[in-house]
C-alpha positions as CSV (number, residue, x, y, z in Angstrom):
1,M,55.4,-8.4,-42.6
2,E,58.0,-7.6,-39.8
3,A,56.4,-4.2,-39.1
4,K,53.3,-5.6,-37.4
5,P,55.1,-7.6,-34.8
6,Q,57.5,-4.6,-34.1
7,L,54.5,-2.3,-33.9
8,E,52.7,-4.6,-31.5
9,Q,55.9,-4.9,-29.4
10,S,56.3,-1.2,-29.3
11,M,52.7,-0.7,-28.3
12,Q,53.1,-3.3,-25.5
13,D,56.3,-1.7,-24.3
14,Q,54.4,1.7,-24.1
15,Q,51.6,0.0,-22.1
16,I,54.2,-1.6,-19.7
17,R,56.0,1.7,-19.3
18,V,52.7,3.5,-18.4
19,A,52.0,0.7,-15.9
20,L,55.4,1.0,-14.4
21,D,55.1,4.8,-14.0
22,Q,51.7,4.2,-12.3
23,H,53.2,1.4,-10.1
24,W,56.1,3.5,-8.8
25,A,53.9,6.7,-8.3
26,A,51.5,4.5,-6.3
27,S,54.4,3.0,-4.3
28,D,55.6,6.5,-3.4
29,A,52.0,7.5,-2.4
30,N,51.4,4.4,-0.3
31,D,48.5,3.5,-2.6
32,F,48.8,-0.2,-2.1
33,E,45.8,-1.1,-4.3
34,T,47.1,0.7,-7.4
35,E,50.7,-0.3,-6.6
36,H,49.9,-4.0,-6.9
37,R,47.7,-4.0,-10.0
38,I,50.8,-4.6,-12.0
39,Y,51.4,-8.1,-10.6
40,H,50.0,-11.3,-11.9
41,E,47.9,-13.2,-9.3
42,D,50.7,-15.8,-8.8
43,A,53.7,-13.4,-9.1
44,V,56.9,-14.1,-7.1
45,L,58.9,-11.4,-5.3
46,E,62.4,-12.1,-4.2
47,Y,64.8,-10.2,-1.9
48,P,68.1,-12.1,-2.4
49,Q,70.0,-10.2,0.3
50,S,67.6,-11.2,3.0
51,G,66.8,-14.6,1.5
52,E,63.1,-13.9,1.3
53,R,60.6,-15.0,-1.4
54,T,56.9,-13.9,-1.4
55,R,54.5,-15.8,-3.5
56,G,51.2,-14.3,-4.8
57,R,50.1,-10.7,-5.4
58,S,48.0,-10.8,-2.2
59,D,50.9,-11.7,0.0
60,I,53.2,-9.2,-1.8
61,Q,50.7,-6.4,-1.1
62,S,50.1,-7.5,2.5
63,Q,53.8,-7.7,3.4
64,R,54.4,-4.2,1.9
65,A,51.4,-2.7,3.5
66,S,52.6,-3.9,6.9
67,Q,56.0,-2.1,6.6
68,P,56.1,0.2,9.6
69,S,58.6,2.7,8.2
70,K,57.8,5.8,6.3
71,K,59.0,5.2,2.8
72,R,59.5,7.3,-0.3
73,F,60.5,6.3,-3.9
74,S,62.6,8.4,-6.2
75,I,63.0,6.9,-9.6
76,R,66.4,7.3,-11.3
77,R,65.6,5.5,-14.5
78,I,63.5,2.8,-16.1
79,I,64.8,0.7,-19.0
80,G,63.4,-2.4,-20.6
81,S,61.6,-4.0,-23.5
82,G,59.4,-7.0,-24.0
83,A,59.4,-9.3,-20.9
84,L,62.3,-7.7,-19.0
85,W,62.3,-4.3,-17.3
86,V,64.7,-2.7,-14.8
87,T,64.0,0.2,-12.5
88,E,66.8,2.0,-10.6
89,F,65.5,4.0,-7.7
90,I,66.3,5.4,-4.3
91,L,64.0,3.9,-1.6
92,T,64.1,6.0,1.5
93,Y,62.9,4.4,4.8
94,D,62.5,6.9,7.6
95,G,64.9,9.3,5.9
96,K,67.6,6.7,5.2
97,P,68.3,6.2,1.5
98,S,68.8,2.7,0.0
99,Y,69.9,2.5,-3.7
100,T,67.6,-0.1,-5.2
101,V,67.3,-2.1,-8.4
102,S,64.1,-3.8,-9.3
103,I,64.2,-6.4,-12.1
104,M,60.7,-7.2,-13.3
105,E,59.8,-10.1,-15.6
106,F,56.5,-9.7,-17.5
107,K,54.1,-12.1,-19.1
108,G,51.8,-9.9,-21.2
109,D,51.2,-6.8,-19.2
110,K,51.6,-8.3,-15.7
111,V,54.7,-8.9,-13.6
112,T,55.3,-12.6,-13.0
113,R,58.6,-12.2,-11.1
114,E,60.4,-9.4,-9.4
115,T,63.8,-9.4,-7.8
116,Q,64.9,-6.4,-5.8
117,Y,68.5,-5.6,-4.7
118,F,69.3,-2.9,-2.0
119,A,72.5,-1.1,-1.4
120,D,73.4,1.5,1.3
121,P,75.2,4.7,0.2
122,F,78.9,5.0,1.0
123,V,81.5,7.7,1.1
124,A,83.6,8.0,-2.1
125,P,87.3,7.2,-1.4
126,A,89.6,10.2,-2.0
127,F,92.1,8.2,-4.1
128,R,89.9,8.2,-7.2
129,A,88.7,11.8,-7.0
130,Q,90.9,12.9,-9.9
131,W,89.1,10.5,-12.3
132,V,85.4,10.9,-11.3
133,E,82.8,13.5,-11.1
134,R,80.2,13.8,-8.3
135,M,76.7,12.7,-9.3
136,D,73.6,14.5,-8.1
137,T,71.5,11.8,-6.4
């Protein structure tokens, strides 16, 4: 009897993963209509670093569409299951990269809450060079 719920979860995870791939591709292409299909009508988006919260898919889409900067998205990885998914990506505004983490909470196949964190790149300190390897970003 366990197999059916696991199979259903696996199928839902696959559907969410496809929706996430479409969402991020649409984000990169500035296709605001497709980008925001993933959100529930009353979704909440939070940017803790700036102290901003946007309520509702319509307002989320409007504030993003009004962004004056040229933006690009480069996905590093997507991981998740069930109601919680995390995407690590590089968001580039007018050529300046920002390392970004998106935490999305789902109800069914729609995002009900998303929190995004942004971090600027920094120069690696020389003191730890003997223990680390350079990553290709």
